[in-house]
N, C-alpha and C positions, 0 to 999 in steps of 0.2 A: 553501537550495537543495537539500540532501539530500532534503528532502521530495519534491522534484520527480522524484527518481530511483527512487522507491519505488512499489510498487503502492499504489493509494489505500486509505484505511482504511475499508472497509465491514465491519460486524459482523453476525452472525446468531446465533439461539439455537434449541435444540431445542424441539419441541412436546410437548404432553401425550401420555401413552402411547397413548391411544385415537385420536389424530389421526395420519394418515399423515405420515411424515417426508419430505415432498416440497416442499422449499424451496430457493431459491437459496443457494449457499454460497460461501465464500471460503477461501483457504489457512489462515487463522488463526482460523476459527470452529470450532464443534463439530458442525455439521450434516453428516450423511451422506446422500447420495442413495441410495435403494433400487436394487437391481440392475435394470439396464435402463432407468432413468430418465435423461433428459437435460434440462438447463436451459440455455437461451440467455439472455444478458443484454447490454444495450447501455447504457453509462454515460457521461454527459457531466459534466465537472467544469470549473469556472472558479475560478482562484485568483489573488489579487493581493497585492502587497506594495510598500511604499515606504520601508521601513526594513530594515536588515540588520545582523547582528552581524559586526564585524571582530575576529576572535578572540572575546572575551567583551564587547566594547564595542559597544553598540547605537548606530547612527548613521543619519542621513538618507541617502536614495539620490538625492542632488541631480543626479548626472550623467545619469541616465536617467529620473527621475521615478518613475512607478508601472509596475512590471513585471506584465504579465498573462500567465498561462499557461492555455491551454485544452487539454482532453484529451477524446477520444472513445475508449472502450475496449470492444471486443466481447469477451465471455467465453463459455466453455462449460464445463459441469461434467457428468460422467457417472458413474453408478454402475456401475463395472466388475464388482464383486461386492457382496455385502451389507456387507463390511468394508473394501473398497478403492475409492476414488474417484480420478478423474483430472480435473484442472482446467487450462485453458489460457486465456491472454489475450494480446492483441497491440494495444497502445495506439497511437493517432495523436495527436501533440502539436504544438502551435504556441505560440510565444512572441512577445511584442512589448512595446515600451516606449512610454510617453506622451511622453517627451522624449529629447534627445540625437540623435546621428546614426547610431547602430548599428541595424541591422535585425535582426529576430528570425529564428528558425528554425522550420521545420515539416516533419513527415514521420513515418514509422513509426519507433517506438522499438525495444523489445526484446521478443522472444518469450519468454514465461514458461510453463513446464509444471511441474506439481507433482502429487505423489501423496499422498493422505491415507489413513491407516490408523486404523481404530477398534479400540483395544486393550482398552478396559475400560468397562463400564457396570455399576455395582454399587449395589444399593439400600441406602441409609443414611438412617434416620429418615424424614422426610417428602419425600424426593427421591432423586435418583441422583447418584453420583459418576461423572464421565466423564474418560477420558484418551485422547488421540489424538496422532498424530504427522503431520507434513507435511514432505516433502522436495521441494525445488524446484530447478530449473535455469533460468537465463535467459541469453540471448545477444543481442547487437545484431543487428538485421535490416536496419534502414534505414542509409543512408549519411549520417550526421550528424557534426558537429564536436563532440567531447566537451570540447575545450579552449576553447570559445567561451562560457564562463560569464560572466554568469548566463543567457545566451540559449540555451545548449545544451539539447537535449531529453532527454539521457541521459548516463550516466557512460561509455558506450562500452566497458564491460568485462564479461566473463562473471561470473556469480554463482551460487554453490551455497549453499543454505540448509537447515538442519535445525532444525525447530521442534517443541517439545512444547506440547500444548494440554490444560489441565486445567479442569474446571468442575464446578459443582453445580447441578442443575436441580430446582427444587422443584415439588411438585404444584399449588401455587397460581399458577404461571406465572412466578415469579421465577427468574432464571438469573444466576449469578455465574461469570465466566470470566477466565482468565489464560493468555496464551501467550508463550513466550520462544523466540527463535531466534538462532542463530549464523550470520552471513553471511560467507562467504569470497568475496573478489573478486579478479579477476585484473588484468591490465594493460590500459591503453588506449593506442592509438597516436595521436600528435598531429602537428600540421603544423609543428613547429619542432624543432630539434635541441639546444636549450639552454633550461633553466629553472632557477629557484631554489627549492630545498627545504631550508631550513636549511643552505644551501651551494650551490655551483654544481653542476649536473648536466648533462652532455653526453649526451643520449639523445633519441630520438624516442618513447620509451615512458614512461608514468607508472604507478606502482603506486597502485591505488585501495584505500584502507584497508579492512580487514575491520571488521565491526561487530556489535554486539548490538542486537536489536530486541525490544521489549516491547509487547504489546497487553493491555489490560484492559477489561472491560465489565460493567455491571450492567444487566440487561434485564428486560422484562416484556411478556407477550403477553396480549391480551384480544380481545373480540368473536369468541369461538370460535376463537381463534388466527389470525384473519385480519389482525390489527393487531399489530405488534411495535415496541416502543420500546426504545432503548438509550442510556445515557450511556457514553461511551468515553474511553479514554486510550491514547496511543501515545508511545513514546520510541524514538529511535535514537541510538546512541553509537558513533562510530568508535573503534577501539582504538589507532590511531596516526594520524600525519599532522601537518601544519604549519598555522599560522594564516595568514589573509590578511594580507599586509603593508600598512602604512598607505598609503591612497590608491591601492591596487593592486586588481586584479581577482582573483576566486577562481579556483581550478584544481582538477582532480580529486584532487590529493594532499592537499587540506585535511582537517583533523580536524573533521568536521561532526557536530553534536549538535542534537537537536530534541526538544522535549516538546510534545505537542498534547492538547487536550481537544476533545470533539465530542459531537454528538447525531445519532442515526441512527434512521430509521423505515422500515418496509416494510409495505405493505398488499397483501392478496391478495383478488381478487374472489371467489374460491372457496376453501374450506378445503383442497382438494387441488390437482390440476393446473390449468394455465391461466395467465392473465396476472397479473402483480403489478407494483407500482410502488415505487421506492426514492427517498428524499430524505435528504440528510445535510449537516452543517455541521462543519468542522474549523477550529480556531483555534490558532495557535502561541503558546505562553506563554513558553517559554524556548528559547534556541538558541546556537549557536556557528558562525561562518563560514557563515551562511545567512540567507535572508530571513525576516522576521517576517510570515508569510502567513496569510491567511484564505481558505478555499475552500468553495464550495458545490457540491453534486452532485445530479443527477437521473438516474434510470434506469428501464428497463423490463425485466421478466423474462418468460420463457415456458417452461413445463415440460410435458413429455409423456412417455408410456411408449413406448420404442422397441422393446423386446423383453422 
């Protein structure tokens, strides 16, 4: 389920030196929007799972059958300066199950705002070494129940993240990228005054564990940089927390871990500004206290010069 509380895993790569760097970007890629450029994106994702890890034990989800989570996420990225970009997103999420008596949730989740800074681009051999940082802040906007897992649409807690992004972009179109982030999370308020977390706790607040987040990608662009393909990897590991108890439901205090592999592609009608399309697939390969999910996503982007 931790996968469900994170921004979706979309990747992007820089283009050759003679092509304008006018592409949709995400907080964990190495793309920088030029000064005055704005890119709008709308992304739809559909994820499903019918197995979950209770601690590190993978079991069938017989009580609710298959859980489906759908998300529509509008995004905007802007080149504030040549070296500083601002990115914002606000997803709408809905959940439902194929069996059982519990109903899903739907609504606006968390507002996420981040700032990306380009610190280094240095020529080495047949390419360039890149280093950037991204700092983000997210906070719940919608009124949803964070302690209604696995149907909850979010963790219900503020989050501050600091991410380093390194990469090597070759002249032949290959790009290698790695990003690592530390995520600090706050408390979420729940609708009960007692819960169990390695012992009895009498409180209406739960601490959501801090986490480490890793993204990696190997990419290639072709057709005069209008088509980009990437193989991706993502992991998220909480630094504390408890396990789901036997035959019990998860809660925001759980130590959630996930590793995913995926494939991502983006196509641009033109090599510079205008419309583009995104498609991706993510599959969970290992986890702890979360569902073994597979998700597919589709999106549209539009980029233009604002000033």
